[in-house]
Wavefront OBJ file of the C-alpha trace (Angstrom):
o trace
v 4.975 142.782 27.334
v 5.808 141.096 24.002
v 5.533 137.662 25.598
v 2.227 138.567 27.246
v 0.735 139.839 23.976
v 1.821 136.654 22.211
v 0.195 134.578 24.951
v -3.147 136.362 24.515
v -3.101 135.956 20.743
v -2.035 132.302 20.913
v -4.697 131.353 23.418
v -6.709 128.349 22.252
v -10.477 127.982 22.447
v -12.196 124.642 21.905
v -15.867 123.680 21.694
v -17.824 120.547 22.577
v -21.473 119.911 21.707
v -23.147 117.953 24.493
v -26.041 116.458 22.535
v -27.497 114.676 25.565
v -27.042 117.628 27.927
v -26.126 115.224 30.738
v -22.360 115.657 30.961
v -20.965 117.150 34.156
v -17.898 119.346 34.589
v -15.606 116.450 35.694
v -16.708 114.488 32.627
v -16.032 117.462 30.348
v -12.453 117.764 31.604
v -11.553 114.513 29.828
v -13.385 115.221 26.560
v -11.707 116.204 23.291
v -12.650 119.748 22.307
v -12.732 120.962 18.708
v -10.510 124.040 18.205
v -12.472 127.025 16.895
v -11.943 130.655 15.999
v -14.260 133.569 16.708
v -17.465 133.429 14.678
v -17.830 129.639 14.780
v -21.384 128.546 13.932
v -23.230 125.246 14.236
v -26.485 126.398 12.661
v -29.688 125.542 14.489
v -28.187 122.706 16.543
v -29.541 123.735 19.930
v -28.710 122.355 23.347
v -25.709 122.418 25.689
v -22.328 123.633 24.453
v -19.052 123.812 26.344
v -16.076 126.057 25.619
v -12.585 125.270 26.877
v -10.123 128.162 27.137
v -6.458 127.442 27.665
v -4.820 128.810 30.851
v -4.300 132.559 30.854
v -3.273 135.446 33.059
v -5.144 138.737 33.412
v -7.229 138.472 30.262
v -10.894 139.117 29.507
v -12.933 136.619 27.508
v -16.151 138.085 26.051
v -18.944 136.259 24.211
v -20.564 138.692 21.781
v -23.859 136.889 21.238
v -26.661 137.945 23.576
v -28.949 135.205 22.220
v -27.210 132.706 24.498
v -29.817 131.904 27.124
v -27.674 130.756 30.064
v -23.900 130.935 30.656
v -21.781 129.529 33.488
v -18.000 129.606 33.900
v -15.709 127.251 35.858
v -12.009 127.024 36.626
v -10.399 124.480 38.944
v -13.942 123.122 39.437
v -14.994 126.458 40.965
v -17.503 128.921 39.469
v -16.049 132.160 38.146
v -17.815 135.493 38.133
v -19.348 136.736 34.912
v -19.986 140.365 34.030
v -22.387 142.020 31.568
v -21.648 145.706 32.083
v -20.464 146.006 28.451
v -23.717 144.527 27.121
v -22.221 141.064 26.605
v -21.157 138.296 28.949
v -17.473 138.513 29.859
v -15.162 136.590 32.191
v -11.981 137.700 33.896
v -9.420 134.949 33.405
v -6.459 134.706 35.749
v -5.986 130.986 36.224
v -3.250 128.489 35.560
v -5.875 125.827 34.802
v -8.195 125.787 31.740
v -11.487 127.649 31.963
v -14.727 125.863 31.023
v -17.830 127.760 29.950
v -21.198 126.006 29.821
v -23.882 127.519 27.561
v -27.538 126.705 26.994
v -28.409 127.492 23.360
v -32.076 127.793 22.390
v -31.557 129.906 19.254
v -28.680 129.915 16.744
v -25.468 128.177 17.811
v -23.172 131.103 17.050
v -20.055 131.937 19.052
v -18.308 135.229 18.280
v -15.832 136.076 21.009
v -12.830 138.224 21.879
v -9.881 137.597 24.185
v -8.012 140.707 25.257
v -5.717 141.853 27.990
v -7.393 143.906 30.702
v -5.935 147.140 29.348
v -6.902 146.381 25.753
v -10.373 145.350 26.886
v -10.903 148.619 28.776
v -9.700 150.612 25.786
v -11.934 148.649 23.392
v -14.920 149.120 25.718
v -14.438 152.898 25.831
v -14.086 153.074 22.044
v -17.170 150.877 21.627
v -19.270 153.070 23.924
v -18.130 156.231 22.125
v -19.013 154.614 18.806
v -22.431 153.609 20.119
v -23.049 157.157 21.312
v -22.108 158.640 17.937
v -24.163 156.078 16.009
v -27.341 156.430 18.053
v -26.856 160.187 18.323
v -26.727 160.553 14.549
v -29.662 158.171 14.185
v -31.689 160.253 16.650
v -30.944 163.399 14.633
v -32.142 161.630 11.459
v -35.289 160.464 13.261
v -36.143 163.931 14.607
v -35.350 165.535 11.244
v -37.764 163.251 9.415
v -40.465 163.756 12.039
v -40.047 167.522 11.705
v -40.268 167.275 7.913
v -43.460 165.243 8.244
v -44.945 167.842 10.593
v -44.164 170.675 8.167
v -44.915 168.993 4.832
v -47.538 166.376 5.816
v -45.705 163.984 3.483
v -46.222 160.488 4.920
v -42.919 159.283 3.442
v -41.185 161.084 6.309
v -43.450 159.522 8.941
v -43.128 155.990 7.572
v -39.363 156.300 7.314
v -39.173 157.620 10.887
v -41.059 154.574 12.168
v -38.956 152.239 10.021
v -35.755 153.883 11.269
v -36.860 153.557 14.898
v -37.499 149.835 14.420
v -34.133 149.337 12.675
v -32.417 150.977 15.642
v -34.404 148.827 18.043
v -33.304 145.642 16.256
v -29.650 146.730 16.274
v -29.860 147.764 19.940
v -30.963 144.236 20.822
v -27.831 142.792 19.184
v -25.087 145.272 20.089
v -25.695 145.146 23.832
v -27.392 148.529 24.259
v -30.615 147.116 25.724
v -28.542 145.171 28.284
v -26.675 148.352 29.208
v -30.042 150.097 29.617
v -31.180 147.308 31.943
v -33.836 145.574 29.829
v -34.579 142.152 31.294
v -34.150 138.920 29.319
v -37.878 138.182 29.522
v -38.702 141.599 28.093
v -36.131 141.165 25.298
v -37.881 137.944 24.278
v -40.896 140.124 23.478
v -39.419 143.356 22.162
v -36.853 141.889 19.737
v -39.287 139.683 17.736
v -41.787 142.553 17.656
v -39.150 144.966 16.351
v -38.055 142.529 13.635
v -41.540 141.628 12.394
v -42.998 145.149 12.485
v -39.766 146.546 11.029
v -40.083 144.248 8.019
v -43.674 145.326 7.427
v -42.745 149.005 7.776
v -40.105 148.475 5.098
v -42.933 147.407 2.783
v -45.026 150.445 3.738
v -42.145 152.873 3.224
v -41.113 151.272 -0.086
v -44.671 151.524 -1.395
v -44.994 155.144 -0.307
v -41.613 156.249 -1.656
v -41.492 154.462 -5.030
v -45.241 153.814 -5.483
v -44.897 150.044 -5.865
v -48.683 149.594 -5.788
v -49.086 151.540 -9.042
v -46.805 149.132 -10.913
v -46.843 145.851 -8.968
v -50.183 145.718 -7.098
v -49.912 141.962 -6.564
v -46.753 142.592 -4.537
v -48.565 144.908 -2.141
v -51.358 142.344 -1.727
v -48.739 139.728 -0.841
v -47.480 142.049 1.900
v -50.941 142.007 3.477
v -50.813 138.209 3.496
v -47.367 138.339 5.076
v -48.647 140.724 7.755
v -51.144 138.063 8.826
v -48.456 135.367 8.604
v -46.121 137.455 10.792
v -48.780 137.773 13.488
v -49.343 134.005 13.420
v -45.599 133.287 13.650
v -45.248 135.795 16.499
v -48.096 134.195 18.424
v -46.580 130.742 17.925
v -43.140 131.944 19.010
v -44.454 133.648 22.151
v -46.460 130.563 23.113
v -43.803 127.907 22.356
v -40.462 129.819 22.437
v -39.465 127.723 19.413
v -36.768 129.648 17.549
v -37.864 128.188 14.204
v -40.921 130.456 14.267
v -38.646 133.478 14.673
v -36.550 132.194 11.752
v -39.818 132.119 9.800
v -40.201 135.837 10.552
v -36.642 136.348 9.272
v -37.720 134.825 5.959
v -40.831 137.025 5.840
v -38.587 140.069 6.247
v -36.182 138.654 3.663
v -39.014 138.362 1.133
v -40.139 141.930 1.818
v -36.621 143.370 1.566
v -35.730 141.482 -1.609
v -39.064 142.029 -3.389
v -39.227 145.749 -2.593
v -35.574 146.175 -3.571
v -35.973 144.294 -6.876
v -39.198 146.143 -7.720
v -37.521 149.487 -7.036
v -34.643 148.353 -9.256
v -37.153 147.750 -12.065
v -38.673 151.199 -11.505
v -35.460 153.208 -11.812
v -36.446 154.567 -15.237
v -39.895 155.713 -14.141
v -39.309 156.687 -10.494
v -36.491 159.082 -9.648
v -36.462 157.991 -5.978
v -36.125 154.300 -6.906
v -32.387 154.460 -7.560
v -31.853 156.069 -4.153
v -33.861 153.288 -2.500
v -31.809 150.645 -4.349
v -28.431 152.099 -3.435
v -29.335 152.893 0.188
v -30.754 149.483 1.020
v -28.393 147.251 -0.948
v -25.553 147.070 1.582
v -27.765 147.010 4.660
v -29.943 144.271 3.135
v -26.964 142.045 2.292
v -25.351 142.611 5.694
v -28.631 141.937 7.534
v -29.079 138.655 5.641
v -25.546 137.550 6.548
v -25.941 138.707 10.162
v -29.287 136.988 10.897
v -29.611 134.062 8.489
v -25.897 133.289 8.130
v -25.357 131.947 11.675
v -28.751 130.201 11.713
v -27.911 128.154 8.608
v -24.129 128.023 9.033
v -23.538 130.163 5.935
v -20.715 132.217 7.385
v -18.260 133.191 4.646
v -16.549 135.448 7.184
v -17.243 136.586 10.730
v -20.166 138.970 10.445
v -19.666 141.627 13.117
v -22.223 144.069 14.477
v -20.071 146.973 13.353
v -20.587 145.948 9.715
v -24.345 146.020 10.202
v -24.097 149.466 11.782
v -22.038 150.772 8.875
v -24.719 149.522 6.477
v -27.435 151.184 8.560
v -25.422 154.408 8.735
v -24.986 154.503 4.946
v -28.711 153.874 4.532
v -29.634 156.681 6.946
v -27.351 159.214 5.265
v -28.475 158.389 1.713
v -32.191 158.189 2.506
v -32.210 161.387 4.578
v -30.298 163.349 1.921
v -32.558 161.933 -0.778
v -35.689 162.863 1.146
v -34.364 166.396 1.661
v -33.617 166.641 -2.067
v -37.066 165.286 -2.852
v -38.625 167.905 -0.583
v -36.722 170.683 -2.372
v -37.866 169.363 -5.752
v -41.456 169.210 -4.515
v -41.283 172.794 -3.235
v -39.778 173.972 -6.526
v -42.489 172.193 -8.503
v -45.202 173.644 -6.280
v -43.823 177.164 -6.724
v -43.684 176.634 -10.482
v -47.264 175.351 -10.497
v -48.427 178.386 -8.527
v -46.737 180.751 -10.983
v -48.227 178.919 -13.961
v -51.636 178.946 -12.308
v -51.433 182.713 -11.805
v -50.437 183.142 -15.444
v -53.259 180.996 -16.823
v -55.836 182.610 -14.541
v -54.810 186.074 -15.740
v -54.875 184.812 -19.328
v -58.345 183.331 -18.935
v -59.624 186.495 -17.239
v -58.315 188.684 -20.078
v -59.760 186.489 -22.834
v -63.119 186.388 -21.078
v -63.150 190.200 -21.129
v -62.403 190.110 -24.869
v -65.300 187.692 -25.411
v -67.672 190.060 -23.621
v -66.477 192.927 -25.873
v -67.036 190.746 -28.925
v -70.610 190.021 -27.855
v -71.244 193.771 -27.350
v -69.834 194.622 -30.797
v -66.817 196.475 -29.425
v -63.250 196.232 -30.776
v -61.572 193.131 -29.381
v -58.937 190.570 -30.108
v -61.220 188.545 -32.369
v -62.080 191.406 -34.728
v -58.558 192.835 -34.642
v -56.994 189.596 -35.874
v -59.888 188.600 -38.167
v -60.753 185.356 -36.407
v -63.604 183.265 -37.817
v -66.554 182.196 -35.712
v -65.095 178.720 -35.211
v -61.668 180.115 -34.393
v -63.304 182.442 -31.870
v -65.018 179.445 -30.264
v -61.729 177.581 -30.100
v -59.999 180.594 -28.559
v -62.886 180.909 -26.114
v -62.373 177.319 -24.939
v -58.616 177.795 -24.814
v -59.311 180.763 -22.555
v -61.321 178.420 -20.346
v -58.208 176.280 -19.951
v -59.502 173.268 -21.887
v -57.274 170.773 -23.677
v -57.537 169.894 -27.371
v -59.530 166.764 -26.552
v -61.928 168.675 -24.312
v -62.387 171.312 -27.042
v -63.124 168.552 -29.568
v -65.743 167.030 -27.265
v -67.279 170.449 -26.586
v -67.593 171.432 -30.266
v -68.324 167.899 -31.559
v -65.371 167.979 -33.918
v -62.267 165.811 -34.267
v -59.007 166.502 -32.475
v -57.323 167.015 -35.839
v -59.883 169.733 -36.648
v -59.176 171.379 -33.310
v -55.450 171.290 -34.049
v -56.154 172.896 -37.437
v -58.116 175.777 -35.876
v -55.524 176.231 -33.116
v -52.852 176.414 -35.789
v -54.869 179.051 -37.699
v -55.316 181.067 -34.496
v -51.565 180.930 -33.860
v -50.873 181.991 -37.470
v -53.210 184.970 -37.282
v -51.767 185.972 -33.923
v -48.267 185.154 -35.248
v -47.373 183.073 -32.179
v -46.266 179.475 -31.559
v -47.832 178.694 -28.179
v -50.438 179.876 -25.683
v -47.969 181.874 -23.638
v -46.890 183.910 -26.677
v -50.510 184.330 -27.705
v -51.267 185.762 -24.292
v -48.429 188.274 -24.592
v -49.660 189.394 -28.067
v -53.228 189.634 -26.880
v -52.231 191.583 -23.785
v -50.203 194.109 -25.798
v -52.994 194.378 -28.368
v -55.472 195.118 -25.626
v -53.564 198.304 -24.793
v -53.775 199.423 -28.433
v -57.492 198.709 -28.623
v -58.136 200.709 -25.510
l 1 2 3 4 5 6 7 8 9 10 11 12 13 14 15 16 17 18 19 20 21 22 23 24 25 26 27 28 29 30 31 32 33 34 35 36 37 38 39 40 41 42 43 44 45 46 47 48 49 50 51 52 53 54 55 56 57 58 59 60 61 62 63 64 65 66 67 68 69 70 71 72 73 74 75 76 77 78 79 80 81 82 83 84 85 86 87 88 89 90 91 92 93 94 95 96 97 98 99 100 101 102 103 104 105 106 107 108 109 110 111 112 113 114 115 116 117 118 119 120 121 122 123 124 125 126 127 128 129 130 131 132 133 134 135 136 137 138 139 140 141 142 143 144 145 146 147 148 149 150 151 152 153 154 155 156 157 158 159 160 161 162 163 164 165 166 167 168 169 170 171 172 173 174 175 176 177 178 179 180 181 182 183 184 185 186 187 188 189 190 191 192 193 194 195 196 197 198 199 200 201 202 203 204 205 206 207 208 209 210 211 212 213 214 215 216 217 218 219 220 221 222 223 224 225 226 227 228 229 230 231 232 233 234 235 236 237 238 239 240 241 242 243 244 245 246 247 248 249 250 251 252 253 254 255 256 257 258 259 260 261 262 263 264 265 266 267 268 269 270 271 272 273 274 275 276 277 278 279 280 281 282 283 284 285 286 287 288 289 290 291 292 293 294 295 296 297 298 299 300 301 302 303 304 305 306 307 308 309 310 311 312 313 314 315 316 317 318 319 320 321 322 323 324 325 326 327 328 329 330 331 332 333 334 335 336 337 338 339 340 341 342 343 344 345 346 347 348 349 350 351 352 353 354 355 356 357 358 359 360 361 362 363 364 365 366 367 368 369 370 371 372 373 374 375 376 377 378 379 380 381 382 383 384 385 386 387 388 389 390 391 392 393 394 395 396 397 398 399 400 401 402 403 404 405 406 407 408 409 410 411 412 413 414 415 416 417 418 419 420 421 422 423 424 425 426 427 428 429 430 431 432 433 434 435 436
């Protein structure tokens, strides 16, 4: 067992880039292969690549990049069977001769792989499927929760985040093997993945604007998003018509601009928007991990092997923080609405009472104005206060300065011996009982 484990770990993998694409299997058997480790990247150098795996017994070799267009395996000049039931292409290796794998690359030349014993591979597959179930299960709960909150509150932040979350999950599902497990064909994936990426980037802009009100502070940024929406459609059309991966990379950069600009703008709005700090924290890790996951292999900027699990952790953190923040925001909104309703009831009762006192004053009956010896101007000011007008509106109504209004308001407060409108209302209300 110890010897077998050492053999699996010590197994060598080499790579050869066939720039002409004309080399045959017998010719490859005499070529010098470059030793690589999992996560090797050659940027956007597309074409034919060969992998050479040293002889092994009862091991599973799995390529964890489902962007590889075509894969064939050979051992002893004979084809070997490939399997994709885990979502990625895997080969069962049980040969004394080296195994050669031929790959047609039309996107990024990125080669993450694992080599495990059959038992370890089965165990890892079960753990991976359980993890996928938990991840997508939690994500579904977050999606349904936000849709329910939108239905109850009619707050479009919940709707936009639900759509954005769905698109994030769609993008991840295209890279972690879920769509292969569900049986989505390669031709369909060539349509659904670019659509999910481009629309997902635009929905990030919509959600960021709705949640932190970017348009109110950086309107030029929102206008640039409209331009990028048109650019994304053009790049999508070009990609679908030519299948040139560079157009899809262009969409990556459009999304990168949206993520970075919305994140930086929310960072600048932390002092004026309470939700901005939540947006910054939630999206920081996922944004960095997404950049490394998508642009890193394309431009050979791999500082370390960027695994799908890291991207999922970033997405999970984002979902938890955003959902909790939205729930907190909803509670704050409900509390503010309840407070506004209570204040509205108070001011309406105050205005109603003061209007009654004004009618008594006009009829020559005892009222608040005569009881507290208010002048004609002070009575007018109190009348307008009763109507719920501000100092500026009172000044405009009486054609006097705001300072004069403040003077009369101060005199009214002094005669009523109060310091604000709420206290004045309490004095007036108690005085009304004495008058009656």
